[in-house]
RODO-2510 file (C-alpha; in nm, 4 decimals, decimal comma):
residues 76
     n   res          X          Y          Z
     1     m     0,0334    -0,0271    -0,0347
     2     k     0,1422     0,2944    -0,0537
     3     l     0,1069     0,6634     0,1146
     4     t     0,1898     1,0799     0,0377
     5     l     0,3915     1,2055     0,3872
     6     n     0,5039     1,4900     0,2840
     7     g     0,4346     1,5310    -0,0572
     8     k     0,5939     1,1962    -0,1399
     9     e     0,4786     0,8608    -0,2471
    10     q     0,5568     0,5931    -0,0032
    11     e     0,5207     0,2494     0,0662
    12     v     0,3683     0,1550     0,4414
    13     i     0,2613    -0,1927     0,5826
    14     e    -0,0241    -0,1473     0,7878
    15     l     0,0086    -0,2505     1,1881
    16     d    -0,1977    -0,4217     1,3606
    17     y    -0,2207    -0,3235     1,7063
    18     e    -0,4660    -0,2592     2,0602
    19     i    -0,5056     0,0686     2,2969
    20     k    -0,3290     0,0388     2,5875
    21     r    -0,4475     0,3938     2,6859
    22     e    -0,5967     0,6737     2,5094
    23     d    -0,5957     1,0067     2,8080
    24     w    -0,7217     1,3359     2,7425
    25     n    -0,5426     1,6301     2,7501
    26     e    -0,7215     1,9810     2,9528
    27     y    -0,6120     2,3049     2,8686
    28     i    -0,7556     2,5944     3,0661
    29     l    -0,8062     2,9142     2,9318
    30     l    -0,7072     3,2448     3,0824
    31     d    -1,0617     3,4166     3,0064
    32     g    -1,2221     3,0858     3,2366
    33     g    -1,2776     2,8186     3,0802
    34     s    -1,1037     2,4926     2,9589
    35     v    -1,1029     2,2665     2,6680
    36     r    -0,9857     1,9081     2,7017
    37     v    -0,9033     1,7470     2,3538
    38     r    -0,7906     1,3537     2,3095
    39     l    -0,6332     1,2096     1,9853
    40     l    -0,8193     0,8762     1,8527
    41     v    -0,5730     0,6691     1,7008
    42     s    -0,7122     0,5378     1,4216
    43     k    -0,4654     0,3085     1,1643
    44     i    -0,0804     0,2924     1,2660
    45     y     0,1192     0,2400     0,9909
    46     r     0,5388     0,1587     0,9112
    47     v     0,6662     0,3182     0,6250
    48     l     0,9715     0,1690     0,4122
    49     d     1,2081     0,2841     0,2380
    50     d     1,2843     0,2569    -0,1134
    51     n     1,4423    -0,0873    -0,1054
    52     g     1,1051    -0,2135     0,0946
    53     q     1,2880    -0,2039     0,3997
    54     p     1,1556    -0,0556     0,7652
    55     a     1,2769     0,3257     0,7454
    56     w     1,4283     0,5286     0,9811
    57     n     1,4300     0,9513     1,0524
    58     e     1,6926     1,1238     1,0064
    59     d     1,7214     1,1184     1,4403
    60     g     1,7717     0,7038     1,4721
    61     s     1,3348     0,6462     1,5319
    62     p     1,1787     0,4088     1,3879
    63     y     0,9041     0,6042     1,0606
    64     f     0,5163     0,5180     1,1425
    65     a     0,2615     0,6943     0,9969
    66     i    -0,1017     0,7847     1,1296
    67     t    -0,4523     0,8232     1,0978
    68     s    -0,6226     0,9480     1,3638
    69     g    -0,8819     1,1468     1,4458
    70     n    -0,9701     1,4108     1,7289
    71     v    -1,2770     1,4769     2,0517
    72     v    -1,2835     1,8181     2,1303
    73     v    -1,4455     1,9344     2,4921
    74     s    -1,4989     2,2424     2,5638
    75     k    -1,6132     2,4393     2,8735
    76     g    -1,6899     2,7702     2,9126
***
């Protein structure tokens, strides 16, 4: 399967996963309100290099891509 990442079409492998935890990020606004945000991952991909091998970022970490959505709740 191919995805366009940073303007370049790259081969990826979709990975199976199980959810360990999906926490909320909470922000208090200076006007007294609050915003809560939660990232919901729907798919995780391992990006492959031009030789079909797992790709690595410049810092040496594995290169993954995700598809996700956000849930936003605000008060105030």
